[in-house]
Residue, then its C-alpha position, 0 to 999 in steps of 0.5 A: m504540493s507533491l511528496l511522492e512521485v512513481s513514474h513508469l514503474v516496472k519490476y519484472f522478477p527473472i525465472r531461472k532453471g538449469l544448472f547454470g541458472k539461465i533466464v527462461g522467461y520473467v513474472k511482470a509483477v508490476d508493468d508501467v505503474s504511475f501515481r503521486i502522493n501529495e503530502n498530508e494525504v492517503f494514498a490507497l492501492v488495492g487489488e486482489s492477491g497477486s495484483g502487485k500492491t506490495t511490490v510497488a511498495k517494496c520498491i518505494l521503500r527500497l526494499i527492492k530495485p525496479t527494472s525500469g521507471k523513476i520513484i521521486f521523493m520530495n524532488k529526488d531520485i531515491f534510487e539514483d544516489d545511494r548516498e541519500s539512502k539515510w536521509y529517505h529512510k528518516n523520511v520514510q518509514a513502513v509498518f507491516q501486515n504482522p508485527f510479530l514479524s516486524l519485531n524482534p522477539r529478543m528486544r524490549v518494547r524501548d529498545i525496538i522503538a528507540e532503534p530509528l532515534k540512535t540510528h539517526y540522531k546523536i541523543s542521550d540515553d535520558e533523551v531517548d527515554k524521554i521521547v519513546y515514553e511520549t511516543l508510547e503515550k501517543v499511541g495509547l500504550a502506557k509507558t509500563f509497555a516498555k520493558k515488555y518484549p513482544h510475546e508479552l503483547s496482544g495483536g493491538q498492543a504489538q501493532r501499536v508498538a510498530i507503529a511507534r517505531a514508525i513515527v518515532i522519528k517524524p518522517k513524511l510517509v508511511v507506508l502502511d501494508e495491510p496494517t489491519s489485516a491479522l487482527d480482530v475487527s474491533v481492534q482494526a477499528q482502534i488501529l485506524n482511528l488512531l493512525v488518523d489522528l497520528k496523519e493529522e498531528f504530526k501531519l504524516s502522509y500514508l500510502i496504504i495496500s490493502h485488499d479491504l475496500s472498507v478500511v480504505r473507504y475510512i482512511s483514504d483520499w485516493i484509491a488506485v485500483m490495481y490488476l495484475g501489475k497495472i492500474v486499472e483506476l484512479a479517483k478520489t475515495e467516495e468518488l470511486f466508490e459511488k461511481p465506479l467505472h472499471p468492470y474489475t472496481q465493480t466486481l470488487l465493490s460487489s463484494i464488500p459484504e453488506p451488514d444488511p440482508e435487505s440491502m444484500k439483496l438488492k445489491k447489483e453483483a458485477v459478474v466475473i469469469g473464472e480466475p486471474p491469468s498468471a502474472i508470467n504469461p499476462p494476457t495480450g490487450c487488456r489484462y482484464n479482457p478474459r474475465c470481463v463480460y463486456a471484453s469486445r476484440m480490440c480489448r483482446d487486440r490492444e492494451p487501453p490506456l490510462i485515461e482521465y475518463e472525468k475530472e479527477h477520474w482516471v480508468a483503462c477500459w475501452l469502454y469510456y475510450k473517447k475517439 
């Protein structure tokens, strides 16, 4: 069953100059993005910096308003009625990249986790304490952590607190924006295993934003690859890793380091040309064409549609367009 539907999402940021702030252009951060997240499912958005992943997440979290398009959550348009804002934020929570920037340094862990409870429910302090202690246990922290301040925690412990704050009100969807990139490799594995366990226990759905393909392969059911504000490929995780279609996806996968040096020698590397174009003035046609070794005149003249090339595998590339 569909939980969240993003339909033709567009977000342009105006560029202003001069004394009166005249608009002279736009940063086309997200340009016609559509996807769907089902209940108890993990959906990943991947791509290099500047591809528009985090902007999509901010729109979904209602931190910024899209230029156009719709975001439907549980059959409700999240921007249509502001009176539904509190209900929406009860059901959609977030875990950010750097826990120390998202946790109030002046509040104890107990109060940080209790804040969503007090916002959404009218319950006594004793009930709050009970739920906070239970939630700390769920994320692998002892009761004693409730009295600590964020600066007394390690990176992994702080991220566990951020996760506890997100799940304490039992949301339907959790947006994870680079949840492990600020952590050591050994701690990353612990946090990923925790997220998998919590997903099953609380029947959660995740939207994970990441540039680390090893992370998304471990945790996600679906992957959408973004490039310069657009989705260029969308498929189930194993399908995408086993059979990447878009040249950009092939480039991303070829960049994953292998622990075995011999397998690195055998690995076929995708060729990429130059640097990413500016989102202020993106190329005509396929946005990847200036960097693609397969680019033809059609790629430069016409933008390829996102088509279902194979069952449940979509790609936006003229190489796979069936006339």
